[in-house]
C-alpha positions in Angstrom: -4.4 8.3 14.4 -6.3 6.8 11.5 -8.6 9.1 9.7 -12.4 8.7 10.1 -12.6 8.0 6.4 -10.1 5.2 6.6 -11.8 3.8 9.7 -15.1 3.8 7.8 -13.4 2.0 4.8 -12.0 -0.7 7.2 -15.4 -1.2 8.9 -17.1 -1.3 5.5 -14.6 -3.9 4.3 -15.4 -6.2 7.2 -19.1 -5.7 7.1 -19.2 -6.4 3.3 -17.6 -9.8 4.2 -20.5 -10.5 6.6 -18.9 -9.4 9.8 -20.9 -7.3 12.4 -19.6 -5.4 15.4 -19.9 -7.1 18.8 -17.5 -5.3 21.1 -14.9 -2.6 21.6 -12.2 -2.8 24.3 -8.8 -1.0 24.7 -9.1 0.6 21.3 -9.8 -2.7 19.5 -13.1 -3.1 17.7 -14.2 -6.8 17.5 -16.4 -8.2 14.8 -18.1 -11.6 14.4 -19.3 -13.5 11.4 -21.8 -16.3 11.7 -20.0 -19.4 10.6 -19.2 -22.9 11.7 -16.6 -22.6 14.4 -15.3 -19.2 15.4 -14.9 -16.4 12.8 -13.9 -13.0 14.2 -12.4 -9.8 12.8 -10.8 -7.0 14.7 -9.1 -3.6 14.1 -7.0 -1.4 16.2 -3.9 0.9 16.3 -0.4 -0.2 17.4 2.2 2.4 18.2 4.9 0.9 16.0 5.6 0.8 12.2 4.1 -2.1 10.2 7.5 -3.8 9.8 7.9 -4.1 13.6 4.4 -5.4 14.0 5.0 -8.0 11.2 8.3 -9.0 12.9 6.3 -9.8 16.1 3.7 -11.7 14.2 6.2 -13.8 12.2 8.4 -14.6 15.2 6.4 -17.8 15.7 9.0 -19.6 17.8 8.4 -16.9 20.6 4.6 -16.8 20.5 4.3 -19.1 23.5 5.8 -16.3 25.6 2.8 -14.0 24.9 -0.1 -15.8 23.2 -2.5 -17.1 25.9 -3.2 -20.8 25.7 -0.4 -21.6 23.2 1.8 -24.2 24.8 3.9 -25.1 21.8 5.0 -23.2 18.6 7.7 -24.9 16.6 8.8 -23.7 13.2 9.1 -26.7 10.9 10.4 -25.0 7.7 11.3 -21.5 6.7 11.6 -19.8 3.3 11.8 -16.2 2.2 8.5 -14.7 3.2 6.9 -18.1 4.2 7.1 -20.7 6.9 5.3 -23.7 8.3 4.8 -23.9 12.1 3.3 -26.5 14.4 1.2 -25.2 17.2 -0.5 -26.8 20.2 -3.2 -25.1 22.3 -3.6 -25.9 26.0 -7.2 -24.9 26.6 -9.0 -24.8 30.0 -11.6 -27.6 30.4 -11.0 -29.0 26.9 -8.6 -31.5 25.4 -5.5 -29.9 23.8 -5.8 -28.9 20.1 -3.0 -28.8 17.6 -2.4 -27.9 13.9 0.3 -26.9 11.5 0.0 -23.5 9.7 1.5 -22.3 6.5 2.1 -18.6 6.8 3.1 -16.1 4.0 3.7 -12.4 4.2 4.7 -9.4 2.1 4.5 -5.7 1.5 1.8 -3.4 0.0 2.3 -0.4 -2.3 1.5 2.1 0.5 4.3 0.8 2.8 2.1 -1.6 4.7 2.5 -5.2 5.4 0.3 -8.3 5.2 0.3 -11.8 6.7 -1.9 -14.8 5.7 -2.0 -18.2 7.3 -4.0 -21.4 6.8 -3.9 -24.9 8.2 -1.4 -27.2 6.4 -1.5 -30.3 8.6 0.2 -32.4 5.9 3.3 -30.4 6.4 3.5 -31.1 10.2 3.8 -34.0 12.6 1.2 -36.7 12.7 -1.7 -36.5 15.1 -0.9 -37.1 18.8 -3.1 -39.4 20.9 -5.3 -37.4 23.2 -4.9 -34.2 21.2 -7.7 -33.0 18.9 -6.4 -32.1 15.4 -7.8 -28.8 14.1 -8.6 -28.9 10.4 -9.7 -25.2 10.0 -7.6 -22.3 11.1 -7.0 -19.6 8.6 -6.8 -15.8 8.6 -4.9 -12.7 7.8 -3.4 -9.5 9.1 -3.4 -6.2 7.1 -1.0 -3.6 8.6 -1.4 -0.1 7.3 1.0 2.7 8.2 -0.5 5.7 10.0 0.9 8.7 11.8 3.6 9.2 9.0 4.6 5.5 9.2 5.4 5.6 12.9 2.3 3.6 13.8 0.1 0.9 12.4 -3.6 0.4 11.9 -4.0 -3.4 12.1 -6.9 -5.4 10.8 -7.1 -9.0 11.8 -9.6 -11.8 10.9 -9.6 -15.5 11.4 -11.7 -18.6 11.1 -11.1 -21.4 13.6 -13.0 -24.6 14.1 -11.7 -26.1 17.4 -13.4 -29.5 16.5 -14.3 -32.1 19.1 -17.0 -31.5 21.7 -17.1 -27.7 22.3 -20.3 -25.7 22.6 -20.2 -23.0 20.0 -21.2 -20.2 22.4 -18.2 -21.1 24.6 -15.6 -20.8 21.9 -17.1 -17.6 20.3 -17.5 -15.8 23.7 -14.1 -16.6 24.9 -12.4 -15.8 21.6 -14.1 -12.4 21.3 -12.7 -11.4 24.8 -9.2 -12.7 24.0 -8.8 -10.6 20.7 -8.2 -7.3 22.6 -5.7 -9.1 24.8 -3.9 -10.3 21.6 -3.6 -6.7 20.4 -2.4 -5.6 23.8 0.3 -8.3 23.8 1.5 -7.2 20.4 1.6 -3.6 21.6 3.9 -4.7 24.4 6.0 -7.0 22.2 6.9 -4.4 19.5 9.3 -2.7 21.9 11.7 -5.7 21.7 12.0 -5.6 17.9 14.3 -3.4 15.8 
């Protein structure tokens, strides 16, 4: 498992960015940052090497199988270590939301991996009637090897403004409960990747 010194460093990195702890569930610490929309951070361990975790994260065409509320995920273009993907959210009570993301990834000097994503709606399809277009959705994953490279300490943060008529408390409360589920789903998915 990750050392207490490394855990302190990760928590310090999130807190120096204005995040504060709000929950811990299933080995995932969740942090919030006060901002327009939803801005959360999280950290937890995954029993697979960073390259397998990155393979799950970058397999966008299969995200609808395990990401709750994601009804469509279509890769529009792919390059070496980058892609553009159109996604549509089917949210309870609210109108659907959609956006196009530009994602990039790479390796770190310590054998870890990273992934960054940000909205790039100009690279995707035009807006759809009855679907709210999300303008702000950006974030990153840092995947640090632990346990001799057999496992990963994952740090995730994102900023999402769902736009339209949505009470802020509703989005923030729901998202903070879904982040541990996201980690659990990744923990299950890594077994299918070589």
